[in-house]
PDB file of N, CA, C and O in Angstrom:
ATOM      1  N   MET A   1      33.240 -36.021-111.762  1.00  0.00           N
ATOM      2  CA  MET A   1      32.834 -37.049-110.816  1.00  0.00           C
ATOM      3  C   MET A   1      31.527 -36.597-110.157  1.00  0.00           C
ATOM      4  O   MET A   1      31.441 -35.480-109.647  1.00  0.00           O
ATOM      5  N   THR A   2      30.539 -37.443-110.168  1.00  0.00           N
ATOM      6  CA  THR A   2      29.263 -37.098-109.547  1.00  0.00           C
ATOM      7  C   THR A   2      29.163 -37.744-108.175  1.00  0.00           C
ATOM      8  O   THR A   2      29.679 -38.834-107.931  1.00  0.00           O
ATOM      9  N   GLU A   3      28.496 -37.049-107.312  1.00  0.00           N
ATOM     10  CA  GLU A   3      28.310 -37.542-105.944  1.00  0.00           C
ATOM     11  C   GLU A   3      27.020 -38.354-105.873  1.00  0.00           C
ATOM     12  O   GLU A   3      25.961 -37.882-106.288  1.00  0.00           O
ATOM     13  N   SER A   4      27.109 -39.568-105.351  1.00  0.00           N
ATOM     14  CA  SER A   4      25.896 -40.380-105.220  1.00  0.00           C
ATOM     15  C   SER A   4      25.235 -40.072-103.881  1.00  0.00           C
ATOM     16  O   SER A   4      25.905 -39.952-102.856  1.00  0.00           O
ATOM     17  N   LYS A   5      23.934 -39.950-103.908  1.00  0.00           N
ATOM     18  CA  LYS A   5      23.172 -39.670-102.694  1.00  0.00           C
ATOM     19  C   LYS A   5      22.257 -40.835-102.409  1.00  0.00           C
ATOM     20  O   LYS A   5      21.585 -41.345-103.305  1.00  0.00           O
ATOM     21  N   GLU A   6      22.231 -41.252-101.163  1.00  0.00           N
ATOM     22  CA  GLU A   6      21.331 -42.317-100.762  1.00  0.00           C
ATOM     23  C   GLU A   6      20.010 -41.711-100.312  1.00  0.00           C
ATOM     24  O   GLU A   6      19.986 -40.695 -99.616  1.00  0.00           O
ATOM     25  N   LYS A   7      18.934 -42.329-100.708  1.00  0.00           N
ATOM     26  CA  LYS A   7      17.626 -41.903-100.229  1.00  0.00           C
ATOM     27  C   LYS A   7      17.375 -42.582 -98.895  1.00  0.00           C
ATOM     28  O   LYS A   7      17.589 -43.786 -98.751  1.00  0.00           O
ATOM     29  N   ILE A   8      16.926 -41.818 -97.935  1.00  0.00           N
ATOM     30  CA  ILE A   8      16.598 -42.362 -96.619  1.00  0.00           C
ATOM     31  C   ILE A   8      15.119 -42.700 -96.612  1.00  0.00           C
ATOM     32  O   ILE A   8      14.270 -41.836 -96.832  1.00  0.00           O
ATOM     33  N   THR A   9      14.823 -43.951 -96.359  1.00  0.00           N
ATOM     34  CA  THR A   9      13.430 -44.380 -96.319  1.00  0.00           C
ATOM     35  C   THR A   9      12.886 -44.206 -94.904  1.00  0.00           C
ATOM     36  O   THR A   9      13.649 -44.050 -93.950  1.00  0.00           O
ATOM     37  N   ILE A  10      11.592 -44.232 -94.781  1.00  0.00           N
ATOM     38  CA  ILE A  10      10.947 -44.118 -93.475  1.00  0.00           C
ATOM     39  C   ILE A  10      11.412 -45.240 -92.557  1.00  0.00           C
ATOM     40  O   ILE A  10      11.683 -45.004 -91.379  1.00  0.00           O
ATOM     41  N   ASN A  11      11.508 -46.453 -93.081  1.00  0.00           N
ATOM     42  CA  ASN A  11      11.959 -47.579 -92.259  1.00  0.00           C
ATOM     43  C   ASN A  11      13.381 -47.389 -91.753  1.00  0.00           C
ATOM     44  O   ASN A  11      13.686 -47.764 -90.621  1.00  0.00           O
ATOM     45  N   GLN A  12      14.258 -46.812 -92.573  1.00  0.00           N
ATOM     46  CA  GLN A  12      15.620 -46.534 -92.124  1.00  0.00           C
ATOM     47  C   GLN A  12      15.608 -45.475 -91.031  1.00  0.00           C
ATOM     48  O   GLN A  12      16.339 -45.579 -90.046  1.00  0.00           O
ATOM     49  N   LEU A  13      14.784 -44.468 -91.209  1.00  0.00           N
ATOM     50  CA  LEU A  13      14.697 -43.408 -90.216  1.00  0.00           C
ATOM     51  C   LEU A  13      14.177 -43.946 -88.895  1.00  0.00           C
ATOM     52  O   LEU A  13      14.698 -43.588 -87.839  1.00  0.00           O
ATOM     53  N   LYS A  14      13.166 -44.794 -88.931  1.00  0.00           N
ATOM     54  CA  LYS A  14      12.631 -45.391 -87.711  1.00  0.00           C
ATOM     55  C   LYS A  14      13.675 -46.246 -87.011  1.00  0.00           C
ATOM     56  O   LYS A  14      13.684 -46.340 -85.784  1.00  0.00           O
ATOM     57  N   LYS A  15      14.549 -46.867 -87.784  1.00  0.00           N
ATOM     58  CA  LYS A  15      15.593 -47.711 -87.218  1.00  0.00           C
ATOM     59  C   LYS A  15      16.553 -46.884 -86.366  1.00  0.00           C
ATOM     60  O   LYS A  15      17.055 -47.362 -85.349  1.00  0.00           O
ATOM     61  N   TYR A  16      16.802 -45.664 -86.777  1.00  0.00           N
ATOM     62  CA  TYR A  16      17.784 -44.839 -86.090  1.00  0.00           C
ATOM     63  C   TYR A  16      17.182 -43.790 -85.165  1.00  0.00           C
ATOM     64  O   TYR A  16      17.881 -43.263 -84.300  1.00  0.00           O
ATOM     65  N   PHE A  17      15.935 -43.484 -85.323  1.00  0.00           N
ATOM     66  CA  PHE A  17      15.318 -42.398 -84.576  1.00  0.00           C
ATOM     67  C   PHE A  17      13.990 -42.878 -84.008  1.00  0.00           C
ATOM     68  O   PHE A  17      12.937 -42.723 -84.626  1.00  0.00           O
ATOM     69  N   ARG A  18      14.063 -43.459 -82.827  1.00  0.00           N
ATOM     70  CA  ARG A  18      12.866 -43.986 -82.186  1.00  0.00           C
ATOM     71  C   ARG A  18      12.589 -43.190 -80.918  1.00  0.00           C
ATOM     72  O   ARG A  18      13.503 -42.643 -80.301  1.00  0.00           O
ATOM     73  N   SER A  19      11.330 -43.133 -80.543  1.00  0.00           N
ATOM     74  CA  SER A  19      10.976 -42.394 -79.330  1.00  0.00           C
ATOM     75  C   SER A  19      11.631 -43.018 -78.108  1.00  0.00           C
ATOM     76  O   SER A  19      11.975 -42.310 -77.162  1.00  0.00           O
ATOM     77  N   TYR A  20      11.807 -44.325 -78.117  1.00  0.00           N
ATOM     78  CA  TYR A  20      12.468 -45.009 -76.998  1.00  0.00           C
ATOM     79  C   TYR A  20      13.878 -44.454 -76.782  1.00  0.00           C
ATOM     80  O   TYR A  20      14.317 -44.282 -75.645  1.00  0.00           O
ATOM     81  N   ASP A  21      14.579 -44.176 -77.877  1.00  0.00           N
ATOM     82  CA  ASP A  21      15.929 -43.625 -77.775  1.00  0.00           C
ATOM     83  C   ASP A  21      15.909 -42.216 -77.181  1.00  0.00           C
ATOM     84  O   ASP A  21      16.773 -41.863 -76.379  1.00  0.00           O
ATOM     85  N   LEU A  22      14.929 -41.424 -77.574  1.00  0.00           N
ATOM     86  CA  LEU A  22      14.810 -40.069 -77.023  1.00  0.00           C
ATOM     87  C   LEU A  22      14.449 -40.114 -75.541  1.00  0.00           C
ATOM     88  O   LEU A  22      14.953 -39.315 -74.752  1.00  0.00           O
ATOM     89  N   ALA A  23      13.592 -41.032 -75.170  1.00  0.00           N
ATOM     90  CA  ALA A  23      13.206 -41.162 -73.762  1.00  0.00           C
ATOM     91  C   ALA A  23      14.421 -41.495 -72.903  1.00  0.00           C
ATOM     92  O   ALA A  23      14.565 -40.969 -71.800  1.00  0.00           O
ATOM     93  N   LYS A  24      15.290 -42.362 -73.401  1.00  0.00           N
ATOM     94  CA  LYS A  24      16.482 -42.739 -72.641  1.00  0.00           C
ATOM     95  C   LYS A  24      17.419 -41.549 -72.433  1.00  0.00           C
ATOM     96  O   LYS A  24      18.171 -41.521 -71.459  1.00  0.00           O
ATOM     97  N   LEU A  25      17.383 -40.570 -73.334  1.00  0.00           N
ATOM     98  CA  LEU A  25      18.248 -39.401 -73.215  1.00  0.00           C
ATOM     99  C   LEU A  25      17.673 -38.330 -72.282  1.00  0.00           C
ATOM    100  O   LEU A  25      18.382 -37.404 -71.888  1.00  0.00           O
ATOM    101  N   SER A  26      16.397 -38.455 -71.931  1.00  0.00           N
ATOM    102  CA  SER A  26      15.755 -37.421 -71.119  1.00  0.00           C
ATOM    103  C   SER A  26      16.061 -37.612 -69.635  1.00  0.00           C
ATOM    104  O   SER A  26      16.486 -38.681 -69.197  1.00  0.00           O
ATOM    105  N   ASP A  27      15.829 -36.537 -68.879  1.00  0.00           N
ATOM    106  CA  ASP A  27      16.029 -36.578 -67.428  1.00  0.00           C
ATOM    107  C   ASP A  27      14.806 -37.131 -66.707  1.00  0.00           C
ATOM    108  O   ASP A  27      14.921 -37.722 -65.633  1.00  0.00           O
ATOM    109  N   PHE A  28      13.641 -36.936 -67.304  1.00  0.00           N
ATOM    110  CA  PHE A  28      12.390 -37.381 -66.689  1.00  0.00           C
ATOM    111  C   PHE A  28      11.447 -37.862 -67.780  1.00  0.00           C
ATOM    112  O   PHE A  28      11.249 -37.171 -68.779  1.00  0.00           O
ATOM    113  N   ILE A  29      10.865 -39.036 -67.596  1.00  0.00           N
ATOM    114  CA  ILE A  29       9.882 -39.573 -68.543  1.00  0.00           C
ATOM    115  C   ILE A  29       8.512 -39.471 -67.883  1.00  0.00           C
ATOM    116  O   ILE A  29       8.236 -40.143 -66.890  1.00  0.00           O
ATOM    117  N   PHE A  30       7.657 -38.619 -68.452  1.00  0.00           N
ATOM    118  CA  PHE A  30       6.306 -38.483 -67.923  1.00  0.00           C
ATOM    119  C   PHE A  30       5.408 -39.589 -68.471  1.00  0.00           C
ATOM    120  O   PHE A  30       4.656 -40.205 -67.715  1.00  0.00           O
ATOM    121  N   SER A  31       5.478 -39.844 -69.771  1.00  0.00           N
ATOM    122  CA  SER A  31       4.664 -40.894 -70.368  1.00  0.00           C
ATOM    123  C   SER A  31       5.368 -41.464 -71.583  1.00  0.00           C
ATOM    124  O   SER A  31       6.083 -40.757 -72.293  1.00  0.00           O
ATOM    125  N   GLU A  32       5.157 -42.749 -71.812  1.00  0.00           N
ATOM    126  CA  GLU A  32       5.685 -43.394 -73.007  1.00  0.00           C
ATOM    127  C   GLU A  32       4.987 -44.731 -73.210  1.00  0.00           C
ATOM    128  O   GLU A  32       4.272 -45.220 -72.335  1.00  0.00           O
ATOM    129  N   THR A  33       5.208 -45.301 -74.368  1.00  0.00           N
ATOM    130  CA  THR A  33       4.717 -46.635 -74.686  1.00  0.00           C
ATOM    131  C   THR A  33       5.922 -47.548 -74.837  1.00  0.00           C
ATOM    132  O   THR A  33       6.831 -47.274 -75.620  1.00  0.00           O
ATOM    133  N   VAL A  34       5.916 -48.638 -74.076  1.00  0.00           N
ATOM    134  CA  VAL A  34       7.031 -49.583 -74.079  1.00  0.00           C
ATOM    135  C   VAL A  34       6.499 -51.009 -74.121  1.00  0.00           C
ATOM    136  O   VAL A  34       5.303 -51.246 -73.952  1.00  0.00           O
ATOM    137  N   SER A  35       7.404 -51.949 -74.349  1.00  0.00           N
ATOM    138  CA  SER A  35       7.007 -53.353 -74.312  1.00  0.00           C
ATOM    139  C   SER A  35       6.602 -53.723 -72.879  1.00  0.00           C
ATOM    140  O   SER A  35       6.986 -53.052 -71.921  1.00  0.00           O
ATOM    141  N   ILE A  36       5.839 -54.776 -72.756  1.00  0.00           N
ATOM    142  CA  ILE A  36       5.415 -55.239 -71.432  1.00  0.00           C
ATOM    143  C   ILE A  36       6.632 -55.601 -70.590  1.00  0.00           C
ATOM    144  O   ILE A  36       6.671 -55.293 -69.399  1.00  0.00           O
ATOM    145  N   ASP A  37       7.627 -56.251 -71.195  1.00  0.00           N
ATOM    146  CA  ASP A  37       8.847 -56.604 -70.459  1.00  0.00           C
ATOM    147  C   ASP A  37       9.559 -55.364 -69.928  1.00  0.00           C
ATOM    148  O   ASP A  37      10.005 -55.342 -68.781  1.00  0.00           O
ATOM    149  N   GLU A  38       9.665 -54.334 -70.765  1.00  0.00           N
ATOM    150  CA  GLU A  38      10.325 -53.095 -70.339  1.00  0.00           C
ATOM    151  C   GLU A  38       9.523 -52.416 -69.232  1.00  0.00           C
ATOM    152  O   GLU A  38      10.099 -51.898 -68.276  1.00  0.00           O
ATOM    153  N   PHE A  39       8.210 -52.418 -69.358  1.00  0.00           N
ATOM    154  CA  PHE A  39       7.358 -51.814 -68.334  1.00  0.00           C
ATOM    155  C   PHE A  39       7.534 -52.516 -66.993  1.00  0.00           C
ATOM    156  O   PHE A  39       7.581 -51.861 -65.952  1.00  0.00           O
ATOM    157  N   ASN A  40       7.632 -53.833 -67.009  1.00  0.00           N
ATOM    158  CA  ASN A  40       7.780 -54.600 -65.775  1.00  0.00           C
ATOM    159  C   ASN A  40       9.107 -54.316 -65.065  1.00  0.00           C
ATOM    160  O   ASN A  40       9.228 -54.560 -63.864  1.00  0.00           O
ATOM    161  N   LYS A  41      10.092 -53.809 -65.790  1.00  0.00           N
ATOM    162  CA  LYS A  41      11.382 -53.451 -65.188  1.00  0.00           C
ATOM    163  C   LYS A  41      11.325 -52.085 -64.508  1.00  0.00           C
ATOM    164  O   LYS A  41      12.190 -51.749 -63.699  1.00  0.00           O
ATOM    165  N   LYS A  42      10.306 -51.309 -64.840  1.00  0.00           N
ATOM    166  CA  LYS A  42      10.206 -49.935 -64.336  1.00  0.00           C
ATOM    167  C   LYS A  42       9.469 -49.888 -63.001  1.00  0.00           C
ATOM    168  O   LYS A  42       9.017 -50.911 -62.486  1.00  0.00           O
ATOM    169  N   ASN A  43       9.359 -48.695 -62.459  1.00  0.00           N
ATOM    170  CA  ASN A  43       8.694 -48.418 -61.193  1.00  0.00           C
ATOM    171  C   ASN A  43       7.237 -48.896 -61.222  1.00  0.00           C
ATOM    172  O   ASN A  43       6.521 -48.658 -62.194  1.00  0.00           O
ATOM    173  N   LYS A  44       6.820 -49.548 -60.183  1.00  0.00           N
ATOM    174  CA  LYS A  44       5.450 -50.076 -60.126  1.00  0.00           C
ATOM    175  C   LYS A  44       4.406 -49.009 -59.786  1.00  0.00           C
ATOM    176  O   LYS A  44       3.210 -49.303 -59.793  1.00  0.00           O
ATOM    177  N   ASN A  45       4.825 -47.795 -59.492  1.00  0.00           N
ATOM    178  CA  ASN A  45       3.884 -46.728 -59.167  1.00  0.00           C
ATOM    179  C   ASN A  45       3.354 -46.015 -60.403  1.00  0.00           C
ATOM    180  O   ASN A  45       2.594 -45.054 -60.286  1.00  0.00           O
ATOM    181  N   PHE A  46       3.750 -46.481 -61.595  1.00  0.00           N
ATOM    182  CA  PHE A  46       3.280 -45.852 -62.818  1.00  0.00           C
ATOM    183  C   PHE A  46       1.811 -46.191 -63.047  1.00  0.00           C
ATOM    184  O   PHE A  46       1.335 -47.252 -62.645  1.00  0.00           O
ATOM    185  N   TYR A  47       1.112 -45.286 -63.691  1.00  0.00           N
ATOM    186  CA  TYR A  47      -0.303 -45.457 -63.991  1.00  0.00           C
ATOM    187  C   TYR A  47      -0.462 -45.916 -65.436  1.00  0.00           C
ATOM    188  O   TYR A  47      -0.070 -45.205 -66.362  1.00  0.00           O
ATOM    189  N   GLU A  48      -1.031 -47.095 -65.632  1.00  0.00           N
ATOM    190  CA  GLU A  48      -1.239 -47.625 -66.980  1.00  0.00           C
ATOM    191  C   GLU A  48      -2.394 -46.907 -67.661  1.00  0.00           C
ATOM    192  O   GLU A  48      -3.500 -46.840 -67.125  1.00  0.00           O
ATOM    193  N   ILE A  49      -2.129 -46.378 -68.832  1.00  0.00           N
ATOM    194  CA  ILE A  49      -3.161 -45.727 -69.641  1.00  0.00           C
ATOM    195  C   ILE A  49      -3.821 -46.747 -70.551  1.00  0.00           C
ATOM    196  O   ILE A  49      -5.045 -46.790 -70.670  1.00  0.00           O
ATOM    197  N   SER A  50      -2.995 -47.571 -71.196  1.00  0.00           N
ATOM    198  CA  SER A  50      -3.520 -48.634 -72.059  1.00  0.00           C
ATOM    199  C   SER A  50      -2.524 -49.781 -72.118  1.00  0.00           C
ATOM    200  O   SER A  50      -1.329 -49.604 -71.878  1.00  0.00           O
ATOM    201  N   LYS A  51      -3.041 -50.957 -72.440  1.00  0.00           N
ATOM    202  CA  LYS A  51      -2.202 -52.151 -72.496  1.00  0.00           C
ATOM    203  C   LYS A  51      -2.818 -53.122 -73.492  1.00  0.00           C
ATOM    204  O   LYS A  51      -4.036 -53.294 -73.536  1.00  0.00           O
ATOM    205  N   ASP A  52      -1.962 -53.753 -74.292  1.00  0.00           N
ATOM    206  CA  ASP A  52      -2.422 -54.833 -75.153  1.00  0.00           C
ATOM    207  C   ASP A  52      -1.479 -56.018 -74.974  1.00  0.00           C
ATOM    208  O   ASP A  52      -0.782 -56.092 -73.962  1.00  0.00           O
ATOM    209  N   ASN A  53      -1.439 -56.922 -75.904  1.00  0.00           N
ATOM    210  CA  ASN A  53      -0.607 -58.121 -75.760  1.00  0.00           C
ATOM    211  C   ASN A  53       0.886 -57.839 -75.798  1.00  0.00           C
ATOM    212  O   ASN A  53       1.682 -58.655 -75.331  1.00  0.00           O
ATOM    213  N   GLU A  54       1.278 -56.686 -76.353  1.00  0.00           N
ATOM    214  CA  GLU A  54       2.698 -56.390 -76.525  1.00  0.00           C
ATOM    215  C   GLU A  54       3.167 -55.117 -75.837  1.00  0.00           C
ATOM    216  O   GLU A  54       4.302 -55.050 -75.365  1.00  0.00           O
ATOM    217  N   LEU A  55       2.308 -54.109 -75.775  1.00  0.00           N
ATOM    218  CA  LEU A  55       2.737 -52.772 -75.343  1.00  0.00           C
ATOM    219  C   LEU A  55       1.919 -52.234 -74.175  1.00  0.00           C
ATOM    220  O   LEU A  55       0.760 -52.598 -73.973  1.00  0.00           O
ATOM    221  N   VAL A  56       2.568 -51.351 -73.413  1.00  0.00           N
ATOM    222  CA  VAL A  56       1.910 -50.637 -72.317  1.00  0.00           C
ATOM    223  C   VAL A  56       2.204 -49.149 -72.493  1.00  0.00           C
ATOM    224  O   VAL A  56       3.351 -48.758 -72.713  1.00  0.00           O
ATOM    225  N   THR A  57       1.172 -48.333 -72.394  1.00  0.00           N
ATOM    226  CA  THR A  57       1.348 -46.885 -72.345  1.00  0.00           C
ATOM    227  C   THR A  57       1.096 -46.472 -70.908  1.00  0.00           C
ATOM    228  O   THR A  57       0.080 -46.841 -70.319  1.00  0.00           O
ATOM    229  N   TYR A  58       2.026 -45.702 -70.341  1.00  0.00           N
ATOM    230  CA  TYR A  58       1.924 -45.355 -68.927  1.00  0.00           C
ATOM    231  C   TYR A  58       2.221 -43.885 -68.692  1.00  0.00           C
ATOM    232  O   TYR A  58       2.783 -43.194 -69.542  1.00  0.00           O
ATOM    233  N   ILE A  59       1.823 -43.428 -67.505  1.00  0.00           N
ATOM    234  CA  ILE A  59       2.146 -42.093 -66.999  1.00  0.00           C
ATOM    235  C   ILE A  59       2.883 -42.273 -65.684  1.00  0.00           C
ATOM    236  O   ILE A  59       2.517 -43.116 -64.866  1.00  0.00           O
ATOM    237  N   ASN A  60       3.907 -41.486 -65.490  1.00  0.00           N
ATOM    238  CA  ASN A  60       4.603 -41.427 -64.212  1.00  0.00           C
ATOM    239  C   ASN A  60       3.967 -40.288 -63.416  1.00  0.00           C
ATOM    240  O   ASN A  60       4.219 -39.122 -63.721  1.00  0.00           O
ATOM    241  N   PRO A  61       3.151 -40.592 -62.405  1.00  0.00           N
ATOM    242  CA  PRO A  61       2.433 -39.545 -61.678  1.00  0.00           C
ATOM    243  C   PRO A  61       3.306 -38.778 -60.678  1.00  0.00           C
ATOM    244  O   PRO A  61       2.871 -37.766 -60.129  1.00  0.00           O
ATOM    245  N   ILE A  62       4.517 -39.247 -60.442  1.00  0.00           N
ATOM    246  CA  ILE A  62       5.405 -38.584 -59.486  1.00  0.00           C
ATOM    247  C   ILE A  62       6.348 -37.679 -60.262  1.00  0.00           C
ATOM    248  O   ILE A  62       7.416 -38.107 -60.700  1.00  0.00           O
ATOM    249  N   VAL A  63       5.946 -36.429 -60.428  1.00  0.00           N
ATOM    250  CA  VAL A  63       6.732 -35.473 -61.202  1.00  0.00           C
ATOM    251  C   VAL A  63       7.783 -34.858 -60.297  1.00  0.00           C
ATOM    252  O   VAL A  63       7.466 -34.185 -59.316  1.00  0.00           O
ATOM    253  N   SER A  64       9.031 -35.100 -60.641  1.00  0.00           N
ATOM    254  CA  SER A  64      10.155 -34.571 -59.875  1.00  0.00           C
ATOM    255  C   SER A  64      11.156 -33.971 -60.855  1.00  0.00           C
ATOM    256  O   SER A  64      11.887 -34.695 -61.531  1.00  0.00           O
ATOM    257  N   LEU A  65      11.183 -32.648 -60.926  1.00  0.00           N
ATOM    258  CA  LEU A  65      12.011 -31.963 -61.912  1.00  0.00           C
ATOM    259  C   LEU A  65      12.959 -30.974 -61.265  1.00  0.00           C
ATOM    260  O   LEU A  65      12.697 -30.441 -60.187  1.00  0.00           O
ATOM    261  N   SER A  66      14.060 -30.746 -61.948  1.00  0.00           N
ATOM    262  CA  SER A  66      15.008 -29.702 -61.572  1.00  0.00           C
ATOM    263  C   SER A  66      15.115 -28.739 -62.745  1.00  0.00           C
ATOM    264  O   SER A  66      14.742 -29.078 -63.868  1.00  0.00           O
ATOM    265  N   ASP A  67      15.615 -27.561 -62.490  1.00  0.00           N
ATOM    266  CA  ASP A  67      15.793 -26.554 -63.524  1.00  0.00           C
ATOM    267  C   ASP A  67      16.663 -27.108 -64.648  1.00  0.00           C
ATOM    268  O   ASP A  67      17.752 -27.626 -64.400  1.00  0.00           O
ATOM    269  N   GLY A  68      16.186 -26.999 -65.873  1.00  0.00           N
ATOM    270  CA  GLY A  68      16.942 -27.440 -67.027  1.00  0.00           C
ATOM    271  C   GLY A  68      16.742 -28.893 -67.419  1.00  0.00           C
ATOM    272  O   GLY A  68      17.353 -29.352 -68.384  1.00  0.00           O
ATOM    273  N   ASP A  69      15.899 -29.634 -66.696  1.00  0.00           N
ATOM    274  CA  ASP A  69      15.652 -31.035 -67.024  1.00  0.00           C
ATOM    275  C   ASP A  69      14.958 -31.163 -68.381  1.00  0.00           C
ATOM    276  O   ASP A  69      14.160 -30.313 -68.775  1.00  0.00           O
ATOM    277  N   ILE A  70      15.279 -32.228 -69.069  1.00  0.00           N
ATOM    278  CA  ILE A  70      14.618 -32.574 -70.328  1.00  0.00           C
ATOM    279  C   ILE A  70      13.532 -33.582 -70.002  1.00  0.00           C
ATOM    280  O   ILE A  70      13.794 -34.616 -69.388  1.00  0.00           O
ATOM    281  N   VAL A  71      12.290 -33.271 -70.423  1.00  0.00           N
ATOM    282  CA  VAL A  71      11.135 -34.120 -70.127  1.00  0.00           C
ATOM    283  C   VAL A  71      10.683 -34.797 -71.414  1.00  0.00           C
ATOM    284  O   VAL A  71      10.548 -34.153 -72.454  1.00  0.00           O
ATOM    285  N   PHE A  72      10.451 -36.104 -71.329  1.00  0.00           N
ATOM    286  CA  PHE A  72       9.902 -36.860 -72.454  1.00  0.00           C
ATOM    287  C   PHE A  72       8.456 -37.198 -72.140  1.00  0.00           C
ATOM    288  O   PHE A  72       8.131 -37.599 -71.022  1.00  0.00           O
ATOM    289  N   SER A  73       7.582 -37.034 -73.139  1.00  0.00           N
ATOM    290  CA  SER A  73       6.179 -37.399 -72.981  1.00  0.00           C
ATOM    291  C   SER A  73       5.599 -37.721 -74.345  1.00  0.00           C
ATOM    292  O   SER A  73       6.003 -37.144 -75.355  1.00  0.00           O
ATOM    293  N   LYS A  74       4.655 -38.641 -74.369  1.00  0.00           N
ATOM    294  CA  LYS A  74       3.905 -38.859 -75.598  1.00  0.00           C
ATOM    295  C   LYS A  74       3.119 -37.578 -75.875  1.00  0.00           C
ATOM    296  O   LYS A  74       2.576 -36.963 -74.957  1.00  0.00           O
ATOM    297  N   GLN A  75       3.066 -37.191 -77.124  1.00  0.00           N
ATOM    298  CA  GLN A  75       2.432 -35.931 -77.482  1.00  0.00           C
ATOM    299  C   GLN A  75       0.974 -35.865 -77.036  1.00  0.00           C
ATOM    300  O   GLN A  75       0.524 -34.831 -76.541  1.00  0.00           O
ATOM    301  N   ASN A  76       0.235 -36.957 -77.208  1.00  0.00           N
ATOM    302  CA  ASN A  76      -1.191 -36.929 -76.863  1.00  0.00           C
ATOM    303  C   ASN A  76      -1.435 -36.894 -75.357  1.00  0.00           C
ATOM    304  O   ASN A  76      -2.572 -36.696 -74.929  1.00  0.00           O
ATOM    305  N   LEU A  77      -0.396 -37.081 -74.543  1.00  0.00           N
ATOM    306  CA  LEU A  77      -0.543 -37.004 -73.085  1.00  0.00           C
ATOM    307  C   LEU A  77       0.128 -35.760 -72.500  1.00  0.00           C
ATOM    308  O   LEU A  77       0.203 -35.609 -71.280  1.00  0.00           O
ATOM    309  N   LEU A  78       0.603 -34.890 -73.349  1.00  0.00           N
ATOM    310  CA  LEU A  78       1.305 -33.692 -72.901  1.00  0.00           C
ATOM    311  C   LEU A  78       0.422 -32.775 -72.066  1.00  0.00           C
ATOM    312  O   LEU A  78       0.904 -32.182 -71.100  1.00  0.00           O
ATOM    313  N   ASN A  79      -0.847 -32.642 -72.406  1.00  0.00           N
ATOM    314  CA  ASN A  79      -1.748 -31.791 -71.615  1.00  0.00           C
ATOM    315  C   ASN A  79      -1.884 -32.285 -70.183  1.00  0.00           C
ATOM    316  O   ASN A  79      -1.993 -31.480 -69.258  1.00  0.00           O
ATOM    317  N   ARG A  80      -1.878 -33.600 -69.992  1.00  0.00           N
ATOM    318  CA  ARG A  80      -1.936 -34.132 -68.623  1.00  0.00           C
ATOM    319  C   ARG A  80      -0.695 -33.730 -67.847  1.00  0.00           C
ATOM    320  O   ARG A  80      -0.778 -33.397 -66.665  1.00  0.00           O
ATOM    321  N   TYR A  81       0.457 -33.761 -68.510  1.00  0.00           N
ATOM    322  CA  TYR A  81       1.716 -33.364 -67.848  1.00  0.00           C
ATOM    323  C   TYR A  81       1.648 -31.893 -67.432  1.00  0.00           C
ATOM    324  O   TYR A  81       2.041 -31.542 -66.319  1.00  0.00           O
ATOM    325  N   LEU A  82       1.160 -31.050 -68.309  1.00  0.00           N
ATOM    326  CA  LEU A  82       1.108 -29.615 -68.026  1.00  0.00           C
ATOM    327  C   LEU A  82       0.119 -29.285 -66.920  1.00  0.00           C
ATOM    328  O   LEU A  82       0.206 -28.210 -66.326  1.00  0.00           O
ATOM    329  N   ASN A  83      -0.818 -30.175 -66.628  1.00  0.00           N
ATOM    330  CA  ASN A  83      -1.786 -29.955 -65.562  1.00  0.00           C
ATOM    331  C   ASN A  83      -1.303 -30.444 -64.210  1.00  0.00           C
ATOM    332  O   ASN A  83      -1.955 -30.176 -63.201  1.00  0.00           O
ATOM    333  N   TYR A  84      -0.157 -31.167 -64.151  1.00  0.00           N
ATOM    334  CA  TYR A  84       0.379 -31.644 -62.876  1.00  0.00           C
ATOM    335  C   TYR A  84       1.026 -30.518 -62.121  1.00  0.00           C
ATOM    336  O   TYR A  84       1.537 -30.725 -61.021  1.00  0.00           O
TER     337      TYR A  84
END
């Protein structure tokens, strides 16, 4: 009896492993890109980095961390986080 293996495509992986899901698991979100609707539900003190018709990339300038917290940040904005 042979074992059948399914190939995982990039689209399948994106379906199950999105940055939005990782951000929700973190204790603190420094920066992320979300839909405009999702951004409007969040704190109004966030600093918009970029915005188009669908998405907003923002930074949370109020860094409040405790020992052991998990921080989520867009990779290209990580240096800004480390400078806070």
